[in-house]
C-alpha positions in Angstrom: 7.5 -16.9 -0.4 6.5 -13.4 0.8 2.8 -12.9 2.7 1.5 -9.3 2.9 -1.3 -8.6 5.4 -3.0 -5.2 5.3 -5.2 -3.6 8.3 -6.3 0.0 8.9 -9.0 0.4 6.3 -13.1 1.3 7.1 -15.5 3.9 7.1 -14.4 7.6 7.3 -16.7 10.8 6.6 -15.0 13.0 3.8 -12.2 15.4 5.4 -11.5 12.3 7.7 -8.1 10.4 7.8 -7.2 7.0 7.9 -3.8 5.1 8.4 -3.2 1.6 6.4 -0.5 -1.0 7.7 1.1 -3.5 6.0 3.5 -6.0 7.0 5.3 -8.7 5.1 6.2 -12.1 6.3 7.5 -15.4 5.3 10.9 -16.4 4.0 12.4 -14.2 1.4 16.0 -13.2 0.5 15.0 -9.3 -0.2 12.2 -7.2 -0.1 12.9 -4.1 -2.8 10.2 -1.3 -3.6 6.8 -1.7 -1.8 3.3 0.3 -2.6 -0.4 0.7 -2.3 -2.7 0.2 -4.8 -6.4 0.7 -5.1 -9.5 -0.6 -7.1 -12.9 1.3 -7.5 -15.8 -0.9 -8.6 -15.8 -0.6 -12.2 -12.4 0.7 -12.4 -8.7 -0.9 -13.2 -6.5 -1.0 -10.4 -3.8 1.8 -10.5 -0.6 2.6 -8.1 -1.8 5.0 -5.1 2.0 5.6 -3.4 5.5 3.6 -4.1 8.3 3.5 -1.3 12.1 2.1 -2.6 14.0 0.2 -0.3 16.2 3.4 0.1 13.3 5.4 0.8 12.5 6.8 -2.5 8.4 7.9 -3.1 6.4 8.6 -5.4 2.5 9.5 -5.3 -0.3 9.2 -7.8 -1.3 12.8 -8.7 -4.4 13.2 -7.0 -2.9 11.7 -3.4 0.0 14.3 -3.6 -0.2 16.6 -0.3 -2.7 14.2 1.3 -1.1 10.7 1.5 2.2 9.8 3.0 3.7 6.6 2.5 6.8 5.5 4.9 8.4 2.1 5.7 10.2 0.3 8.5 12.8 -1.6 7.1 13.6 -3.5 10.3 9.8 -4.6 10.6 9.1 -5.3 6.7 6.1 -3.0 6.9 5.0 0.2 5.3 2.0 2.3 5.9 0.3 4.9 4.3 -0.8 7.7 6.1 -4.1 9.2 4.4 -5.7 12.8 5.1 -8.5 14.7 4.0 -10.0 12.2 2.4 -12.6 12.3 -0.3 -15.6 9.9 -1.7 -13.5 9.4 -5.2 -10.7 7.6 -2.8 -13.4 5.3 -2.0 -11.4 1.5 -3.2 -10.4 -1.5 -2.3 -6.3 -0.7 -1.4 -3.7 -3.2 -1.9 -0.3 -3.7 -0.7 2.3 -4.9 -3.0 5.9 -5.8 -3.0 8.8 -6.7 -5.6 10.9 -9.2 -3.8 13.0 -12.5 -4.3 12.0 -15.5 -2.4 16.2 -16.5 -2.9 19.1 -15.0 -3.9 19.0 -16.7 -7.2 15.2 -16.1 -7.9 14.0 -13.7 -10.1 12.5 -10.7 -8.6 8.3 -11.1 -8.7 5.5 -9.3 -7.1 3.6 -10.5 -4.5 -0.1 -9.0 -3.5 -2.0 -8.9 0.0 -5.3 -9.8 0.0 -7.1 -6.3 0.0 -8.6 -3.7 2.5 -11.5 -1.7 1.8 -11.6 2.4 2.3 -14.6 3.6 2.3 -15.5 7.9 2.1 -18.9 8.4 3.0 -21.0 11.1 5.0 
């Protein structure tokens, strides 16, 4: 099983920056794609940024040029650097990964508990 623990959320003014972290722990064979999703009140959860085990990244259009995802495979940790934040970025941010609990197990999704990001003056 994989446990994901996020940190780094909080309240920030428009134009400000925040850095989220997500550390994976537990017993597993391998972790593949990791990423960040967010869910604003009354809206569906959406993908924000993804990073493969090889370091290939992809971003949701509204965050391109402002957010940057990175990964430390040795620490099983990903980061989300968020700059030029706007009120529309306000949401609960969830860490996600695809992983196998053991070599013969299927790949499945794991989720963190979420961290609140609020952009407001």
